[in-house]
OpenMM code with the backbone's topology and positions (N, CA, C; nanometers):
from openmm import Vec3, app, unit

residues = "UNK UNK UNK UNK UNK UNK UNK UNK UNK UNK UNK UNK UNK UNK UNK UNK UNK UNK UNK UNK UNK UNK UNK UNK UNK UNK UNK UNK UNK UNK UNK UNK UNK UNK UNK UNK UNK UNK UNK UNK UNK UNK UNK UNK UNK UNK UNK UNK UNK UNK UNK UNK UNK UNK UNK UNK UNK UNK UNK UNK UNK UNK UNK UNK UNK UNK UNK UNK UNK UNK UNK UNK UNK UNK UNK UNK UNK UNK UNK UNK UNK UNK UNK UNK UNK UNK UNK UNK UNK UNK UNK UNK UNK UNK UNK UNK UNK UNK UNK UNK UNK UNK UNK UNK UNK UNK UNK UNK UNK UNK UNK UNK UNK UNK UNK UNK UNK UNK UNK UNK UNK UNK UNK UNK UNK UNK UNK UNK UNK UNK UNK UNK UNK UNK UNK UNK UNK UNK UNK UNK UNK UNK UNK UNK UNK UNK UNK UNK UNK UNK UNK UNK UNK UNK UNK UNK UNK UNK UNK UNK UNK UNK UNK UNK UNK UNK UNK UNK UNK UNK UNK UNK UNK UNK UNK UNK UNK UNK UNK UNK UNK".split()
positions = [
    Vec3(16.1275, -2.1834, 3.5762),
    Vec3(16.2171, -2.1270, 3.4747),
    Vec3(16.1960, -2.2042, 3.3597),
    Vec3(16.2133, -2.1102, 3.2629),
    Vec3(16.1683, -2.1391, 3.1050),
    Vec3(16.3149, -2.2152, 3.0442),
    Vec3(16.2709, -2.2918, 2.9611),
    Vec3(16.4160, -2.3244, 2.8740),
    Vec3(16.5390, -2.2668, 2.8288),
    Vec3(16.4743, -2.1073, 2.8440),
    Vec3(16.5894, -2.0100, 2.8100),
    Vec3(16.6377, -1.9575, 2.9052),
    Vec3(16.6118, -2.0159, 2.9999),
    Vec3(16.6500, -1.9855, 3.1600),
    Vec3(16.6058, -1.8323, 3.2346),
    Vec3(16.4827, -1.7994, 3.1730),
    Vec3(16.4082, -1.6821, 3.2601),
    Vec3(16.3039, -1.7482, 3.3422),
    Vec3(16.3002, -1.6735, 3.4468),
    Vec3(16.1782, -1.6905, 3.5343),
    Vec3(16.0380, -1.6621, 3.4592),
    Vec3(15.9482, -1.7558, 3.4832),
    Vec3(15.8276, -1.7271, 3.4387),
    Vec3(15.7313, -1.6756, 3.5255),
    Vec3(15.7329, -1.7412, 3.6402),
    Vec3(15.6255, -1.6906, 3.7359),
    Vec3(15.6856, -1.7089, 3.8809),
    Vec3(15.6563, -1.6673, 3.9804),
    Vec3(15.6961, -1.6595, 4.1243),
    Vec3(15.5844, -1.7117, 4.2158),
    Vec3(15.5822, -1.8085, 4.2905),
    Vec3(15.4694, -1.8384, 4.3709),
    Vec3(15.5332, -1.7412, 4.5064),
    Vec3(15.4403, -1.6702, 4.5600),
    Vec3(15.4803, -1.6009, 4.6678),
    Vec3(15.3528, -1.5741, 4.7784),
    Vec3(15.3576, -1.5836, 4.8963),
    Vec3(15.2562, -1.5525, 4.9617),
    Vec3(15.2771, -1.4285, 5.0445),
    Vec3(15.2181, -1.3150, 5.0077),
    Vec3(15.2350, -1.1830, 5.0364),
    Vec3(15.1923, -1.1648, 5.1707),
    Vec3(15.0985, -1.2489, 5.2325),
    Vec3(15.0359, -1.2133, 5.3824),
    Vec3(15.0786, -1.3242, 5.4645),
    Vec3(15.1015, -1.3083, 5.5860),
    Vec3(15.1082, -1.4193, 5.6895),
    Vec3(14.9679, -1.4576, 5.6978),
    Vec3(14.9542, -1.5778, 5.7237),
    Vec3(14.8137, -1.6561, 5.7697),
    Vec3(14.7863, -1.6010, 5.8984),
    Vec3(14.6603, -1.5542, 5.9071),
    Vec3(14.6208, -1.5276, 6.0253),
    Vec3(14.5714, -1.6647, 6.1303),
    Vec3(14.5971, -1.6452, 6.2433),
    Vec3(14.5756, -1.7545, 6.3490),
    Vec3(14.4257, -1.7327, 6.3915),
    Vec3(14.3520, -1.8377, 6.3863),
    Vec3(14.2388, -1.8447, 6.4413),
    Vec3(14.2031, -1.9316, 6.5468),
    Vec3(14.1044, -1.9013, 6.6252),
    Vec3(14.0934, -2.0098, 6.7256),
    Vec3(14.0040, -2.1383, 6.6890),
    Vec3(14.0534, -2.2503, 6.6529),
    Vec3(14.0021, -2.3576, 6.6182),
    Vec3(13.9787, -2.4866, 6.6938),
    Vec3(14.0170, -2.4714, 6.8368),
    Vec3(13.9696, -2.5781, 6.9193),
    Vec3(13.8665, -2.5285, 7.0017),
    Vec3(13.7552, -2.5800, 6.9663),
    Vec3(13.6463, -2.5658, 7.0642),
    Vec3(13.5669, -2.6933, 7.1083),
    Vec3(13.5090, -2.6817, 7.2207),
    Vec3(13.3940, -2.7538, 7.2916),
    Vec3(13.2323, -2.6800, 7.2551),
    Vec3(13.1415, -2.7513, 7.2035),
    Vec3(13.0347, -2.6991, 7.1696),
    Vec3(12.9271, -2.7651, 7.2177),
    Vec3(12.8229, -2.6997, 7.2715),
    Vec3(12.7029, -2.7733, 7.3137),
    Vec3(12.5879, -2.6945, 7.2562),
    Vec3(12.4720, -2.7994, 7.2485),
    Vec3(12.3385, -2.7266, 7.2175),
    Vec3(12.2973, -2.8552, 7.1114),
    Vec3(12.2186, -2.8066, 7.0103),
    Vec3(12.1442, -2.7005, 6.9671),
    Vec3(12.0317, -2.6560, 7.0916),
    Vec3(12.0041, -2.5440, 7.1041),
    Vec3(11.9085, -2.4793, 7.2193),
    Vec3(11.8174, -2.4081, 7.1101),
    Vec3(11.6709, -2.4196, 7.1609),
    Vec3(11.5643, -2.3548, 7.0624),
    Vec3(11.5804, -2.1987, 7.0595),
    Vec3(11.5636, -2.1452, 6.9487),
    Vec3(11.5421, -2.0280, 6.9205),
    Vec3(11.4235, -1.9755, 6.8527),
    Vec3(11.3191, -2.0430, 6.8545),
    Vec3(11.1850, -1.9984, 6.8057),
    Vec3(11.1763, -1.8651, 6.8193),
    Vec3(11.1379, -1.8126, 6.7155),
    Vec3(11.0932, -1.6473, 6.7170),
    Vec3(11.2020, -1.5617, 6.7784),
    Vec3(11.3480, -1.6017, 6.7914),
    Vec3(11.4391, -1.5366, 6.8392),
    Vec3(11.4432, -1.5508, 6.9914),
    Vec3(11.3559, -1.6411, 7.0756),
    Vec3(11.3565, -1.6100, 7.1825),
    Vec3(11.4860, -1.6957, 7.2622),
    Vec3(11.5494, -1.7590, 7.2187),
    Vec3(11.6968, -1.8176, 7.2683),
    Vec3(11.7919, -1.7209, 7.2331),
    Vec3(11.7700, -1.5742, 7.1874),
    Vec3(11.8963, -1.5256, 7.1649),
    Vec3(11.9061, -1.4332, 7.3269),
    Vec3(11.7886, -1.4108, 7.3930),
    Vec3(11.7877, -1.3362, 7.5271),
    Vec3(11.7874, -1.4539, 7.6350),
    Vec3(11.7708, -1.5832, 7.6163),
    Vec3(11.7619, -1.6926, 7.7242),
    Vec3(11.9014, -1.7390, 7.7257),
    Vec3(11.9369, -1.7871, 7.8594),
    Vec3(12.0607, -1.8098, 7.9145),
    Vec3(12.0561, -1.9593, 7.9288),
    Vec3(12.0832, -2.0355, 7.8307),
    Vec3(12.0654, -2.1912, 7.8486),
    Vec3(12.2212, -2.2194, 7.8977),
    Vec3(12.3083, -2.1544, 7.8929),
    Vec3(12.4172, -2.2111, 7.9865),
    Vec3(12.5041, -2.0518, 7.9862),
    Vec3(12.5510, -2.0672, 8.1047),
    Vec3(12.6403, -1.9236, 8.1611),
    Vec3(12.7612, -1.9552, 8.2136),
    Vec3(12.8644, -1.8637, 8.2151),
    Vec3(12.9756, -1.8895, 8.2742),
    Vec3(12.9865, -1.9729, 8.3871),
    Vec3(12.9025, -1.9334, 8.4834),
    Vec3(12.8752, -2.0069, 8.6142),
    Vec3(12.8110, -2.1312, 8.6256),
    Vec3(12.7372, -2.1680, 8.5066),
    Vec3(12.6900, -2.3217, 8.5032),
    Vec3(12.7562, -2.4248, 8.4256),
    Vec3(12.8962, -2.3893, 8.3523),
    Vec3(12.9858, -2.4664, 8.2738),
    Vec3(13.0196, -2.5724, 8.3582),
    Vec3(12.9813, -2.6897, 8.3076),
    Vec3(13.0092, -2.8457, 8.3639),
    Vec3(13.0006, -2.9458, 8.2526),
    Vec3(13.0477, -3.0645, 8.2992),
    Vec3(13.0431, -3.1720, 8.1930),
    Vec3(12.9041, -3.2464, 8.1877),
    Vec3(12.8236, -3.1689, 8.2657),
    Vec3(12.7008, -3.2389, 8.2905),
    Vec3(12.6186, -3.2103, 8.1483),
    Vec3(12.4840, -3.2593, 8.1377),
    Vec3(12.4115, -3.2399, 8.0045),
    Vec3(12.3253, -3.1408, 8.0317),
    Vec3(12.3023, -3.0704, 7.9219),
    Vec3(12.2001, -2.9752, 7.8990),
    Vec3(12.0672, -3.0132, 7.8290),
    Vec3(11.9587, -2.9552, 7.8696),
    Vec3(11.8605, -2.9911, 7.8056),
    Vec3(11.8344, -2.8840, 7.6609),
    Vec3(11.8700, -2.9799, 7.5672),
    Vec3(11.8734, -2.9027, 7.4340),
    Vec3(11.7394, -2.9098, 7.3664),
    Vec3(11.7399, -2.8729, 7.2388),
    Vec3(11.6104, -2.8650, 7.1376),
    Vec3(11.5716, -2.9894, 7.0916),
    Vec3(11.6940, -3.0963, 7.1051),
    Vec3(11.6582, -3.2118, 7.0603),
    Vec3(11.7124, -3.3417, 7.1721),
    Vec3(11.6802, -3.2797, 7.3006),
    Vec3(11.7220, -3.3677, 7.3935),
    Vec3(11.8547, -3.3339, 7.4650),
    Vec3(11.8900, -3.4235, 7.5309),
    Vec3(12.0236, -3.4242, 7.6297),
    Vec3(12.1438, -3.3945, 7.5342),
    Vec3(12.1919, -3.2575, 7.5798),
    Vec3(12.3190, -3.2216, 7.5006),
    Vec3(12.4745, -3.1934, 7.5820),
    Vec3(12.5592, -3.2756, 7.5300),
    Vec3(12.6957, -3.2521, 7.5981),
    Vec3(12.7802, -3.1714, 7.5297),
    Vec3(12.8786, -3.1319, 7.6014),
    Vec3(12.9896, -3.0610, 7.5116),
    Vec3(13.0645, -3.1727, 7.4437),
    Vec3(13.0622, -3.1485, 7.3143),
    Vec3(13.1386, -3.2230, 7.2057),
    Vec3(13.2665, -3.1299, 7.1686),
    Vec3(13.3811, -3.1735, 7.1256),
    Vec3(13.4612, -3.1014, 7.0389),
    Vec3(13.4326, -3.1053, 6.8911),
    Vec3(13.4514, -2.9867, 6.8534),
    Vec3(13.4215, -2.9787, 6.7116),
    Vec3(13.5870, -2.9299, 6.6543),
    Vec3(13.5931, -2.9992, 6.5218),
    Vec3(13.7399, -3.0139, 6.4485),
    Vec3(13.7123, -2.9515, 6.3338),
    Vec3(13.7111, -2.8164, 6.3028),
    Vec3(13.6832, -2.7505, 6.1727),
    Vec3(13.7991, -2.7971, 6.0781),
    Vec3(13.7572, -2.7877, 5.9528),
    Vec3(13.8664, -2.8072, 5.8400),
    Vec3(13.9296, -2.6819, 5.8178),
    Vec3(13.8812, -2.5673, 5.7980),
    Vec3(13.9505, -2.4745, 5.8042),
    Vec3(13.9086, -2.3540, 5.9162),
    Vec3(13.9019, -2.2243, 5.8987),
    Vec3(13.8739, -2.1489, 6.0061),
    Vec3(13.7408, -2.1206, 6.0914),
    Vec3(13.6480, -2.1402, 6.0029),
    Vec3(13.5199, -2.1435, 6.0385),
    Vec3(13.4460, -2.2610, 6.1200),
    Vec3(13.3918, -2.2176, 6.2179),
    Vec3(13.3269, -2.3333, 6.2959),
    Vec3(13.1878, -2.3362, 6.2345),
    Vec3(13.1639, -2.4179, 6.1390),
    Vec3(13.0201, -2.4319, 6.0675),
    Vec3(12.9437, -2.5412, 6.1900),
    Vec3(12.8692, -2.4705, 6.2102),
    Vec3(12.7565, -2.5179, 6.3325),
    Vec3(12.6397, -2.5898, 6.2311),
    Vec3(12.6128, -2.5466, 6.1197),
    Vec3(12.5213, -2.6242, 6.0262),
    Vec3(12.5790, -2.7703, 6.0132),
    Vec3(12.7041, -2.7692, 5.9764),
    Vec3(12.7584, -2.8997, 5.9195),
    Vec3(12.7667, -2.9731, 6.0866),
    Vec3(12.8095, -2.9142, 6.1876),
    Vec3(12.8462, -2.9852, 6.2976),
    Vec3(12.7116, -3.0537, 6.3680),
    Vec3(12.6007, -3.0047, 6.3407),
    Vec3(12.4652, -3.0505, 6.3764),
    Vec3(12.3906, -3.1102, 6.2750),
    Vec3(12.4150, -3.1062, 6.1742),
    Vec3(12.3619, -3.1860, 6.0596),
    Vec3(12.2921, -3.3457, 6.0848),
    Vec3(12.3973, -3.4058, 6.1080),
    Vec3(12.3712, -3.5346, 6.1422),
    Vec3(12.2620, -3.5435, 6.2563),
    Vec3(12.2925, -3.4945, 6.3570),
    Vec3(12.2084, -3.4871, 6.4688),
    Vec3(12.0585, -3.4248, 6.4292),
    Vec3(12.0672, -3.3433, 6.3528),
    Vec3(11.9111, -3.2745, 6.3031),
    Vec3(11.8434, -3.3912, 6.2298),
    Vec3(11.9282, -3.4515, 6.1308),
    Vec3(11.8603, -3.5617, 6.0349),
    Vec3(11.8164, -3.6624, 6.1298),
    Vec3(11.8876, -3.7317, 6.2340),
    Vec3(11.8654, -3.8021, 6.3298),
    Vec3(11.7452, -3.7769, 6.4219),
    Vec3(11.7244, -3.6643, 6.4447),
    Vec3(11.5903, -3.6171, 6.5481),
    Vec3(11.4852, -3.5456, 6.4348),
    Vec3(11.4814, -3.5853, 6.3250),
    Vec3(11.4113, -3.5096, 6.2035),
    Vec3(11.3589, -3.3920, 6.2168),
    Vec3(11.4820, -3.2906, 6.2456),
    Vec3(11.4505, -3.1765, 6.2882),
    Vec3(11.5404, -3.0959, 6.1682),
    Vec3(11.4879, -2.9695, 6.1115),
    Vec3(11.5733, -2.9020, 6.0363),
    Vec3(11.6790, -2.7949, 6.1383),
    Vec3(11.7816, -2.7826, 6.0777),
    Vec3(11.9003, -2.6871, 6.1246),
    Vec3(11.8412, -2.5545, 6.1485),
    Vec3(11.7419, -2.5040, 6.2023),
    Vec3(11.6865, -2.3736, 6.1967),
    Vec3(11.6323, -2.3260, 6.3053),
    Vec3(11.6528, -2.2078, 6.3485),
    Vec3(11.6049, -2.1223, 6.4922),
    Vec3(11.6709, -2.1911, 6.6180),
    Vec3(11.8081, -2.1767, 6.6090),
    Vec3(11.8623, -2.2775, 6.7132),
    Vec3(11.9724, -2.1594, 6.7686),
    Vec3(12.0391, -2.2056, 6.8852),
    Vec3(12.1391, -2.1466, 6.9527),
    Vec3(12.2364, -2.2365, 6.9705),
    Vec3(12.3737, -2.2307, 6.9671),
    Vec3(12.4666, -2.3108, 7.0503),
    Vec3(12.5773, -2.2413, 7.1343),
    Vec3(12.6726, -2.2899, 7.2266),
    Vec3(12.7727, -2.2514, 7.2841),
    Vec3(12.8904, -2.3085, 7.2429),
    Vec3(12.9864, -2.2194, 7.2617),
    Vec3(13.1194, -2.2793, 7.2367),
    Vec3(13.2239, -2.2336, 7.3468),
    Vec3(13.3094, -2.3080, 7.3888),
    Vec3(13.3971, -2.2945, 7.4828),
    Vec3(13.5203, -2.3326, 7.4454),
    Vec3(13.6248, -2.2508, 7.4982),
    Vec3(13.7864, -2.2953, 7.4765),
    Vec3(13.8719, -2.2192, 7.5807),
    Vec3(13.9881, -2.2363, 7.5570),
    Vec3(14.0522, -2.1938, 7.6927),
    Vec3(14.1650, -2.1174, 7.5761),
    Vec3(14.2107, -2.0018, 7.6264),
    Vec3(14.3173, -1.9084, 7.5281),
    Vec3(14.4327, -1.8936, 7.6476),
    Vec3(14.5335, -1.9332, 7.6179),
    Vec3(14.6728, -1.9304, 7.6950),
    Vec3(14.7354, -1.8055, 7.6670),
    Vec3(14.7773, -1.7158, 7.7633),
    Vec3(14.8495, -1.5841, 7.7221),
    Vec3(15.0002, -1.6093, 7.8289),
    Vec3(15.0984, -1.5665, 7.7324),
    Vec3(15.2379, -1.5678, 7.8286),
    Vec3(15.2237, -1.4896, 7.9558),
    Vec3(15.1570, -1.3650, 7.9288),
    Vec3(15.1548, -1.2786, 8.0369),
    Vec3(15.0293, -1.1961, 8.0321),
    Vec3(15.0003, -1.1195, 8.1480),
    Vec3(14.8666, -1.0184, 8.1527),
    Vec3(14.8868, -0.9304, 8.0388),
    Vec3(14.7773, -0.9223, 7.9600),
    Vec3(14.7860, -0.8038, 7.8346),
    Vec3(14.6529, -0.7648, 7.7821),
    Vec3(14.6576, -0.6544, 7.7305),
    Vec3(14.5393, -0.5984, 7.6607),
    Vec3(14.5456, -0.6664, 7.5287),
    Vec3(14.4228, -0.6903, 7.4686),
    Vec3(14.4255, -0.7587, 7.3630),
    Vec3(14.2527, -0.7397, 7.2827),
    Vec3(14.2395, -0.7936, 7.1706),
    Vec3(14.1331, -0.7902, 7.1240),
    Vec3(14.0630, -0.9083, 7.0769),
    Vec3(13.9338, -0.9336, 7.0863),
    Vec3(13.8754, -1.0502, 7.0564),
    Vec3(13.7710, -1.0008, 6.9140),
    Vec3(13.8499, -1.0911, 6.8048),
    Vec3(13.7824, -1.0656, 6.6840),
    Vec3(13.6716, -1.1607, 6.6560),
    Vec3(13.5543, -1.1458, 6.6131),
    Vec3(13.4456, -1.2453, 6.6043),
    Vec3(13.3797, -1.2289, 6.4653),
    Vec3(13.3301, -1.3181, 6.3940),
    Vec3(13.2886, -1.2945, 6.2593),
    Vec3(13.1855, -1.4164, 6.2765),
    Vec3(13.0451, -1.4101, 6.1925),
    Vec3(12.9671, -1.4854, 6.1871),
    Vec3(12.8474, -1.4402, 6.0783),
    Vec3(12.7532, -1.5194, 6.0361),
    Vec3(12.6895, -1.4897, 5.9364),
    Vec3(12.5696, -1.4297, 5.9598),
    Vec3(12.5882, -1.2966, 6.0086),
    Vec3(12.4773, -1.1904, 6.0165),
    Vec3(12.3856, -1.2617, 6.1432),
    Vec3(12.4557, -1.2802, 6.2373),
    Vec3(12.3879, -1.3549, 6.3555),
    Vec3(12.4032, -1.2824, 6.5026),
    Vec3(12.3227, -1.2877, 6.6020),
    Vec3(12.3293, -1.2426, 6.7311),
    Vec3(12.4370, -1.3414, 6.7912),
    Vec3(12.5286, -1.2837, 6.8425),
    Vec3(12.6442, -1.3281, 6.9339),
    Vec3(12.6622, -1.2770, 7.0543),
    Vec3(12.6924, -1.3669, 7.1575),
    Vec3(12.7463, -1.2834, 7.2941),
    Vec3(12.8840, -1.3653, 7.3432),
    Vec3(12.9737, -1.3206, 7.3912),
    Vec3(13.0985, -1.3760, 7.4334),
    Vec3(13.1170, -1.3236, 7.5803),
    Vec3(13.1822, -1.4411, 7.6538),
    Vec3(13.2343, -1.4250, 7.7880),
    Vec3(13.4066, -1.4446, 7.7841),
    Vec3(13.4450, -1.3615, 7.8690),
    Vec3(13.5817, -1.3840, 7.8973),
    Vec3(13.5982, -1.4110, 8.0296),
    Vec3(13.6563, -1.5299, 8.0609),
    Vec3(13.6818, -1.5432, 8.2302),
    Vec3(13.5635, -1.5263, 8.3312),
    Vec3(13.4496, -1.5488, 8.2630),
    Vec3(13.2846, -1.5190, 8.3114),
    Vec3(13.2486, -1.3785, 8.3055),
    Vec3(13.3232, -1.3006, 8.2637),
    Vec3(13.2718, -1.1606, 8.2388),
    Vec3(13.2014, -1.1452, 8.1060),
    Vec3(13.0873, -1.1136, 8.0780),
    Vec3(13.0343, -1.0664, 7.9449),
    Vec3(13.0831, -0.9550, 7.8883),
    Vec3(13.1378, -0.9861, 7.7428),
    Vec3(13.2010, -0.8706, 7.6753),
    Vec3(13.1102, -0.7577, 7.6267),
    Vec3(12.9668, -0.8068, 7.6070),
    Vec3(12.8622, -0.7006, 7.5755),
    Vec3(12.7406, -0.7066, 7.6825),
    Vec3(12.6648, -0.6124, 7.6916),
    Vec3(12.5739, -0.6122, 7.7782),
    Vec3(12.4655, -0.7328, 7.7338),
    Vec3(12.4584, -0.7213, 7.6113),
    Vec3(12.3388, -0.8367, 7.5356),
    Vec3(12.4003, -0.8758, 7.4235),
    Vec3(12.3361, -0.9856, 7.3440),
    Vec3(12.3914, -1.0383, 7.2371),
    Vec3(12.3893, -0.9172, 7.1429),
    Vec3(12.4791, -0.9014, 7.0184),
    Vec3(12.5020, -0.8221, 6.9282),
    Vec3(12.5022, -0.8913, 6.7839),
    Vec3(12.4785, -0.8463, 6.6658),
    Vec3(12.4631, -0.8965, 6.5341),
    Vec3(12.6147, -0.9057, 6.5019),
    Vec3(12.6591, -0.9799, 6.4635),
    Vec3(12.8033, -1.0164, 6.4118),
    Vec3(12.8216, -1.0580, 6.2548),
    Vec3(12.8599, -0.9904, 6.1834),
    Vec3(12.8552, -1.0229, 6.0479),
    Vec3(13.0002, -1.0959, 5.9940),
    Vec3(13.0172, -1.1490, 5.8698),
    Vec3(13.1350, -1.1944, 5.8155),
    Vec3(13.2546, -1.1306, 5.8058),
    Vec3(13.2327, -0.9829, 5.8437),
    Vec3(13.3511, -0.8749, 5.8468),
    Vec3(13.3482, -0.8730, 6.0282),
    Vec3(13.4627, -0.9076, 6.0591),
    Vec3(13.4824, -0.9272, 6.1956),
    Vec3(13.4618, -0.8103, 6.2810),
    Vec3(13.3993, -0.8062, 6.3829),
    Vec3(13.3750, -0.7139, 6.4891),
    Vec3(13.4566, -0.7581, 6.6110),
    Vec3(13.5089, -0.6401, 6.6500),
    Vec3(13.6277, -0.6354, 6.7560),
    Vec3(13.5962, -0.6068, 6.9108),
    Vec3(13.6383, -0.6928, 6.9740),
    Vec3(13.5819, -0.6541, 7.1157),
    Vec3(13.7449, -0.6385, 7.1901),
    Vec3(13.7406, -0.5321, 7.3015),
    Vec3(13.8520, -0.5081, 7.3724),
    Vec3(13.8563, -0.6110, 7.5038),
    Vec3(13.9599, -0.6930, 7.5095),
    Vec3(13.9642, -0.7815, 7.6365),
    Vec3(14.0974, -0.7594, 7.6831),
    Vec3(14.1048, -0.8294, 7.8231),
    Vec3(14.2179, -0.8361, 7.8973),
    Vec3(14.2606, -0.9699, 7.9259),
    Vec3(14.3536, -1.0149, 7.8773),
    Vec3(14.4024, -1.1549, 7.9001),
    Vec3(14.4536, -1.1719, 8.0551),
    Vec3(14.4512, -1.2580, 8.1302),
    Vec3(14.5329, -1.2862, 8.2391),
    Vec3(14.6449, -1.3792, 8.1966),
    Vec3(14.7822, -1.3748, 8.2648),
    Vec3(14.8770, -1.4761, 8.2493),
    Vec3(14.8401, -1.6173, 8.2617),
    Vec3(14.8507, -1.7062, 8.1811),
    Vec3(14.8247, -1.8212, 8.1853),
    Vec3(14.6650, -1.8503, 8.0941),
    Vec3(14.5964, -1.9413, 8.1448),
    Vec3(14.4630, -1.9815, 8.0932),
    Vec3(14.3632, -1.8762, 8.1276),
    Vec3(14.3024, -1.8695, 8.0010),
    Vec3(14.1695, -1.7824, 7.9824),
    Vec3(14.0762, -1.8723, 7.9311),
    Vec3(13.9334, -1.8433, 8.0181),
    Vec3(13.8258, -1.9152, 7.9443),
    Vec3(13.7221, -1.8223, 7.8797),
    Vec3(13.6902, -1.8756, 7.7229),
    Vec3(13.6290, -1.8024, 7.6391),
    Vec3(13.4981, -1.8819, 7.6014),
    Vec3(13.4159, -1.8333, 7.6281),
    Vec3(13.2885, -1.8834, 7.5938),
    Vec3(13.2010, -1.7571, 7.5076),
    Vec3(13.1383, -1.8403, 7.3702),
    Vec3(13.0737, -1.7608, 7.2814),
    Vec3(12.9233, -1.8389, 7.2922),
    Vec3(12.8270, -1.7377, 7.2619),
    Vec3(12.6624, -1.8008, 7.2089),
    Vec3(12.6467, -1.7598, 7.0836),
    Vec3(12.6105, -1.8262, 6.9799),
    Vec3(12.5827, -1.8073, 6.8446),
    Vec3(12.4282, -1.8481, 6.8235),
    Vec3(12.3465, -1.7841, 6.7873),
    Vec3(12.2025, -1.7984, 6.7462),
    Vec3(12.1777, -1.7546, 6.6104),
    Vec3(12.0843, -1.8593, 6.5413),
    Vec3(12.0583, -1.8444, 6.4049),
    Vec3(11.8846, -1.8560, 6.3932),
    Vec3(11.8506, -1.8003, 6.2756),
    Vec3(11.7003, -1.8334, 6.2343),
    Vec3(11.7281, -1.9382, 6.1138),
    Vec3(11.7660, -1.8946, 6.0070),
    Vec3(11.7674, -1.9829, 5.8927),
    Vec3(11.9193, -1.9445, 5.8071),
    Vec3(11.9344, -2.0458, 5.7200),
    Vec3(12.0700, -2.0177, 5.6531),
    Vec3(12.1786, -2.0619, 5.6968),
    Vec3(12.2974, -1.9695, 5.6775),
    Vec3(12.4409, -2.0249, 5.7478),
    Vec3(12.4423, -2.0139, 5.8901),
    Vec3(12.5235, -2.0702, 5.9472),
    Vec3(12.5354, -2.0955, 6.0763),
    Vec3(12.6664, -2.0994, 6.1238),
    Vec3(12.7482, -1.9881, 6.1409),
    Vec3(12.9179, -2.0343, 6.1365),
    Vec3(12.9618, -1.9194, 6.2448),
    Vec3(13.0870, -1.9477, 6.2985),
    Vec3(13.1360, -1.8112, 6.3430),
    Vec3(13.3067, -1.8321, 6.3426),
    Vec3(13.3568, -1.7344, 6.3577),
    Vec3(13.5400, -1.7507, 6.3441),
    Vec3(13.5663, -1.6401, 6.4510),
    Vec3(13.6807, -1.7134, 6.5274),
    Vec3(13.7369, -1.6344, 6.6505),
    Vec3(13.8869, -1.6157, 6.6236),
    Vec3(13.9323, -1.4929, 6.6673),
    Vec3(14.0901, -1.4663, 6.6855),
    Vec3(14.1134, -1.3917, 6.7878),
    Vec3(14.2365, -1.3872, 6.8350),
    Vec3(14.2753, -1.2897, 6.9513),
    Vec3(14.3818, -1.1990, 6.8590),
    Vec3(14.3712, -1.0644, 6.8658),
    Vec3(14.4550, -0.9857, 6.8040),
    Vec3(14.5233, -0.8768, 6.8983),
    Vec3(14.6087, -0.7791, 6.8389),
    Vec3(14.6597, -0.6691, 6.9044),
    Vec3(14.5652, -0.5598, 6.8888),
    Vec3(14.6203, -0.4325, 6.9139),
    Vec3(14.5295, -0.3119, 6.8667),
    Vec3(14.5250, -0.3076, 6.7407),
    Vec3(14.6274, -0.3340, 6.6600),
    Vec3(14.6350, -0.3132, 6.5083),
    Vec3(14.5733, -0.4317, 6.4590),
    Vec3(14.5392, -0.5416, 6.4896),
    Vec3(14.4682, -0.6807, 6.4379),
    Vec3(14.5460, -0.7788, 6.3997),
    Vec3(14.6816, -0.7631, 6.4353),
    Vec3(14.7913, -0.8741, 6.3993),
    Vec3(14.7755, -0.9733, 6.5271),
    Vec3(14.7872, -1.0766, 6.4796),
    Vec3(14.8203, -1.2009, 6.5804),
    Vec3(14.8751, -1.1835, 6.7151),
    Vec3(14.8194, -1.2272, 6.8343),
    Vec3(14.9039, -1.1806, 6.9569),
    Vec3(15.0003, -1.2896, 6.9571),
    Vec3(15.1317, -1.2543, 7.0150),
    Vec3(15.2268, -1.3561, 7.0013),
    Vec3(15.2228, -1.4460, 7.1298),
    Vec3(15.2179, -1.5822, 7.0947),
    Vec3(15.2103, -1.6592, 7.2341),
    Vec3(15.0660, -1.6853, 7.2822),
    Vec3(14.9690, -1.6190, 7.2241),
    Vec3(14.8193, -1.6628, 7.2860),
    Vec3(14.7569, -1.7400, 7.1682),
] * unit.nanometer
topology = app.Topology()
chain = topology.addChain("A")
for resn in residues:
    res = topology.addResidue(resn, chain)
    for name in ("N", "CA", "C"):
        topology.addAtom(name, app.Element.getBySymbol(name[0]), res)
């Protein structure tokens, strides 16, 4: 309010914030020299376990990533490990795993965004695409069917050079957040 009692400006949030999946376990990085890692299966839904995996820089375990914002920034996540190994954060692949809870069995959409990189996703052990697909910052949507209760979601994200991140959210057919998931 101004001294004259008039409204000078109003702070409003016209859109509701979209809910992104931010709780992930990540393992890697795995070698992607010449993009060979894109087609190689270093981790599969059938081989998910707490054991270590042979990565590009030695043994790799599942580690929790805690993003400040909605992007899972793999360059930042692996930056210190790369420095310790004396390696660049280039030509690599990583896997991320999370659990999505659904109040009921329902059709939904998985929305993935990335930095123009090959990605592949699995829900409850089933591949959502036959092979990795290039995903851009403008999210790509994949139809999914959630079970009532816990659903296991795993994604693979590979890079050459430059940015290395992904975003993920579960939506309804119109792109709105799924209630309860």
